[in-house]
Structure formats: structure tokens, C-alpha cells
C-alpha positions as CSV (number, residue, x, y, z in Angstrom):
1,X,0.0,0.0,0.0
2,X,1.5,3.3,-1.0
3,X,0.5,6.8,0.2
4,X,1.8,10.3,-0.6
5,X,2.1,11.3,3.0
6,X,2.1,9.8,6.5
7,X,-1.1,8.1,7.7
8,X,-2.8,8.8,11.0
9,X,-2.4,6.0,13.4
10,X,-6.0,4.6,13.4
11,X,-5.9,4.6,9.5
12,X,-2.5,2.8,9.6
13,X,-3.9,0.1,12.0
14,X,-6.9,-0.4,9.6
15,X,-4.5,-0.5,6.6
16,X,-2.3,-3.1,8.2
17,X,-5.3,-5.3,9.1
18,X,-6.6,-5.0,5.5
19,X,-3.3,-5.9,3.9
20,X,-2.7,-8.8,6.3
21,X,-6.2,-10.2,5.7
22,X,-5.9,-9.9,2.0
23,X,-2.6,-11.8,2.1
24,X,-4.0,-14.5,4.4
25,X,-6.9,-15.0,2.0
26,X,-4.4,-16.2,-0.6
27,X,-3.4,-18.9,2.0
28,X,0.0,-17.3,2.5
29,X,1.2,-16.7,6.0
30,X,2.4,-13.3,7.2
31,X,5.1,-14.1,9.8
32,X,6.7,-10.7,10.4
33,X,6.0,-7.0,10.0
34,X,8.9,-4.6,9.5
35,X,8.7,-0.9,9.9
36,X,10.9,2.0,10.9
37,X,10.6,3.8,14.2
38,X,8.3,6.6,13.1
39,X,5.9,7.5,15.9
40,X,2.8,6.5,13.9
41,X,4.3,3.1,13.1
42,X,5.2,2.4,16.7
43,X,1.8,3.6,17.9
44,X,0.0,1.4,15.4
45,X,2.1,-1.7,16.4
46,X,1.3,-0.9,20.1
47,X,-2.4,-0.7,19.3
48,X,-2.3,-4.1,17.5
49,X,-0.4,-5.6,20.4
50,X,-2.9,-4.2,22.9
51,X,-5.8,-5.5,20.9
52,X,-4.2,-9.0,20.9
53,X,-3.6,-8.8,24.7
54,X,-7.2,-7.7,25.3
55,X,-8.5,-10.6,23.3
56,X,-6.5,-13.1,25.5
57,X,-7.6,-11.3,28.7
58,X,-11.3,-11.7,27.7
59,X,-10.9,-15.3,26.7
60,X,-8.7,-16.7,29.4
61,X,-8.1,-13.9,31.9
62,X,-4.4,-14.3,31.2
63,X,-2.1,-11.9,29.3
64,X,-0.5,-13.1,26.1
65,X,3.1,-12.2,26.1
66,X,4.4,-12.5,22.6
67,X,6.8,-10.8,20.2
68,X,4.1,-9.2,18.0
69,X,0.4,-9.2,17.5
70,X,-2.2,-11.6,16.1
71,X,-4.4,-11.2,13.1
72,X,-6.5,-13.9,11.6
73,X,-5.5,-16.3,14.4
74,X,-1.8,-16.0,13.4
75,X,1.0,-14.4,15.4
76,X,2.9,-11.8,13.4
77,X,6.3,-10.8,14.9
78,X,7.2,-7.1,14.7
79,X,10.6,-6.0,13.6
80,X,11.1,-2.3,14.5
């Protein structure tokens, strides 16, 4: 996905979800997500990690400590 300027964090979170979902529909697995340390990128990753953790807290009342976030039932490691 290309843009002509930076995206706001909520839009970036949605874009990441859309792209990962589209890739997963092809039956490929996204295993890592690489980005630079721009503040919107770090904030988006932190939101995705928090959403993953909240999902595990609701299901099992235990935190999920992982290296990234989950989308489509698959853990995606973040490389920042």
C-alpha cells in the first residue's frame, strides 16, 4: 500500500489489518511485520499488540506475552 504522506495511526492500523487479511486470503502466512521507528508506526504496532492482549484477557483472563500481534489467528512478529 502506497501513500503520498504519512497516515494517522488509526488509519494505519486499519490498513495493516486490510493488507494482512488480503494476504491471508491467498493462504500465504504473514510471519513478520517490518517498519521504521516513526511514531505513527510504533503507535500502530502498540495498538495491535494491545488488541491482541485484550482478546486473550477476555478469553482466558491471562495476558498473552508475545513478540508481536495476532491477526486472523496467526501471530505476526514485529521488527522495528
